[in-house]
C-alpha positions in Angstrom: -0.2 0.2 -0.2 1.6 3.4 -1.0 1.7 6.2 1.6 -0.6 8.0 -0.4 -3.4 5.6 -0.6 -2.7 4.6 3.2 -3.5 8.0 4.1 -6.7 8.3 1.7 -7.7 5.2 3.5 -7.2 6.5 6.8 -9.2 9.9 6.0 -11.4 7.3 4.6 -11.8 5.6 8.0 -12.5 8.8 9.9 -14.8 10.4 7.4 -17.2 7.5 8.2 -18.1 8.6 11.9 -18.0 12.5 10.6 -20.7 11.7 7.8 -22.8 9.7 10.4 -22.7 12.3 13.0 -23.1 15.5 11.1 -25.6 14.2 8.7 -27.8 13.6 11.7 -27.0 16.8 13.2 -28.4 18.3 10.2 -31.6 16.1 9.9 -32.7 17.1 13.5 -31.8 21.0 13.0 -34.1 20.7 9.8 -36.8 18.6 11.3 -40.3 20.3 12.2 -41.0 17.7 14.5 -38.1 18.5 16.9 -39.4 21.8 17.0 -42.8 20.6 18.4 -41.3 18.3 20.5 -39.4 21.2 22.4 -42.6 23.2 22.6 -44.8 20.6 23.5 -42.8 18.7 25.9 -40.7 21.0 27.8 -43.5 23.4 28.4 -42.5 26.2 26.2 -45.9 27.8 25.8 -46.1 28.2 30.1 -42.5 29.4 30.3 -42.5 32.3 27.3 -46.3 33.0 27.7 -46.6 32.9 23.8 -49.3 30.5 22.3 -48.3 27.3 20.8 -49.2 28.2 17.6 -46.8 31.6 17.7 -44.0 29.2 18.8 -44.7 26.7 16.4 -44.7 29.3 13.6 -41.5 30.8 15.1 -39.7 27.4 14.9 -40.3 27.6 11.6 -38.8 30.5 10.8 -35.7 29.8 12.7 -35.1 26.8 10.4 -35.4 29.0 7.3 -33.2 31.4 8.9 -30.5 28.6 9.1 -30.8 28.0 5.2 -30.9 31.4 4.1 -28.9 34.3 3.5 -30.0 36.7 6.4 -27.7 37.9 8.5 -30.2 38.9 11.6 -32.9 36.8 12.7 -36.1 38.9 13.2 -39.2 37.2 14.7 -42.2 38.8 15.5 -44.8 37.2 17.4 -48.0 38.2 19.3 -48.0 37.9 23.1 -50.5 39.7 25.6 -52.4 41.1 22.3 -49.5 43.2 21.4 -46.9 42.0 18.4 -43.4 42.3 20.4 -39.9 40.6 19.1 -39.3 37.0 20.2 -35.9 37.5 20.8 -33.5 40.2 22.5 -30.2 41.5 21.2 -28.2 38.8 23.1 -30.5 36.0 21.7 -29.9 37.6 18.1 -26.4 37.6 18.5 -26.1 33.9 19.9 -28.7 32.7 17.2 -26.1 34.4 14.3 -23.1 32.3 16.0 -25.5 29.3 16.0 -26.3 29.6 12.4 -22.4 30.1 11.5 -21.9 26.8 13.4 -24.2 25.3 11.7 -23.4 26.4 8.5 -19.7 25.1 9.3 -21.6 21.6 10.3 -23.1 21.2 6.7 -20.2 22.3 4.9 -18.2 19.3 6.7 -20.6 17.0 6.3 -21.0 18.0 2.4 -17.2 17.2 2.3 -17.1 14.2 4.3 -20.0 12.4 2.0 -18.4 13.6 -1.2 -15.2 12.1 0.1 -16.3 9.1 0.8 -18.3 8.7 -2.6 -15.2 9.5 -4.5 -13.5 7.1 -2.6 -15.0 4.3 -3.6 -15.4 5.6 -7.2 -11.6 6.3 -8.1 -9.7 3.9 -5.6 -12.2 0.7 -5.5 -14.3 0.9 -8.9 -12.0 3.1 -11.4 -8.4 2.0 -10.0 -9.1 -1.3 -8.5 -6.6 -0.7 -6.1 -8.7 -1.9 -3.1 -11.4 -4.8 -3.6 -15.0 -4.6 -2.7 -14.0 -7.2 0.3 -11.3 -5.0 1.9 -13.9 -1.8 1.3 -16.0 -3.5 3.2 -13.6 -4.3 5.9 -12.8 -0.5 6.1 -16.5 0.5 6.6 -16.6 -2.0 9.7 -13.6 0.0 11.0 -14.8 3.1 10.3 -18.2 2.4 11.6 -16.4 0.9 14.6 -14.6 4.4 15.1 -17.8 5.8 14.9 -19.2 3.4 17.8 -16.0 4.0 20.2 -16.7 8.0 19.6 -20.2 7.9 20.6 -19.2 5.9 23.4 -16.7 8.1 24.7 -19.3 11.1 24.3 -22.2 8.9 26.0 -19.7 8.6 28.9 -18.8 12.0 29.2 -22.5 12.8 29.0 -23.3 10.6 31.7 -20.7 11.4 34.1 -22.8 15.2 34.3 -24.7 16.7 31.1 -24.8 20.4 32.3 -21.0 20.5 32.8 -20.1 18.8 29.3 -22.8 21.2 27.7 -21.3 24.4 29.2 -17.9 23.2 28.1 -19.2 22.6 24.5 -20.4 25.8 24.4 -17.2 27.6 26.0 -15.2 25.4 23.3 -17.7 26.4 20.2 -17.8 29.9 20.9 -15.6 33.2 21.4 -18.4 34.9 23.6 -21.0 34.4 26.6 -24.0 35.4 24.3 -25.2 32.1 24.9 -25.4 32.3 28.8 -29.1 33.2 28.7 -31.3 33.6 31.8 -34.1 31.0 31.7 -36.5 33.0 33.6 -36.2 36.1 30.8 -34.8 34.9 27.9 -37.5 33.1 25.8 -34.5 31.3 23.4 -33.7 28.9 26.5 -37.5 28.8 27.6 -38.0 27.2 24.0 -35.1 25.0 24.1 -34.1 24.6 27.7 -31.0 22.1 28.7 -33.3 19.3 29.1 -34.4 19.4 25.7 -31.1 19.8 24.6 -29.9 16.4 26.9 -32.7 14.8 24.9 -31.9 15.9 21.5 -28.1 14.7 21.8 -29.2 11.5 23.2 -31.3 11.1 20.5 -28.7 11.9 17.6 -26.1 9.6 19.7 -28.8 6.6 19.7 -29.6 7.0 16.0 -25.9 7.5 14.9 -25.2 4.2 16.8 -27.8 2.3 15.3 -27.1 3.6 11.6 -23.3 2.3 12.2 -24.7 -1.2 13.4 -26.6 -1.7 11.0 -23.8 -0.5 8.4 -21.6 -3.1 10.3 -24.1 -5.7 10.0 -24.3 -5.4 6.3 -20.8 -5.2 5.9 -20.2 -8.1 8.2 -23.3 -10.6 6.0 -21.2 -9.5 2.7 -18.0 -10.8 4.2 -19.5 -13.7 5.3 -21.0 -14.4 1.7 -18.0 -13.8 0.0 -15.7 -15.4 2.1 -16.0 -19.1 0.2 -15.1 -17.6 -3.2 -12.0 -16.0 -1.6 -10.8 -19.3 0.1 -12.1 -20.9 -3.1 -9.8 -18.9 -5.1 -7.2 -18.8 -3.0 -6.7 -23.2 -2.9 -7.8 -23.5 -6.7 -4.7 -25.5 -8.8 -3.0 -24.0 -11.3 -1.5 -25.3 -14.4 1.6 -24.6 -16.5 1.5 -24.3 -20.1 
């Protein structure tokens, strides 16, 4: 195995967990049912004093904001018979930061998926430098890395989600706009820490389940093709 192909294969292994996790993060960020879950199961109406319909509409506008070119999120809602801004300036600035992080996740997700497809197309199908059985083995390895990564993350989370969540915010944000007041700030009232703990758990379980299914499929393929390998290995050759 050449150095270049070796590095390409290592990158292939690493891109598998990256693609799995970032794809699921992207799915969750754009799934309307997640926003309904936040409102209906975590007391959003009672905490904000805003009607369910208004909060659900706001959730739709948040999803649109994550996918459009607007710099600033401006959501107006009806509260106590008056139209008012849903988020204060600190919350609005934090949402701008969140949008930039989501866009980064989206780019990483796209690049990881493109790389995985390109590796299979070029190295396996076009150049033939890796057999399909070797590819299945690499897929098993990449999914194993994904499972290990998720296991470590789960261990950290179970040891103390609140402290881990705080450390995560301190790592990815360069300011304190994310430090919101649950008594006054609608953003944290709509999406409280308990909601995020549930969502992180869901993303982890979903990613682990997907990795497990892929590993099973790869294992079945390796098992189904093992007799061909054994047969070709011991097949006699004849001199001309």
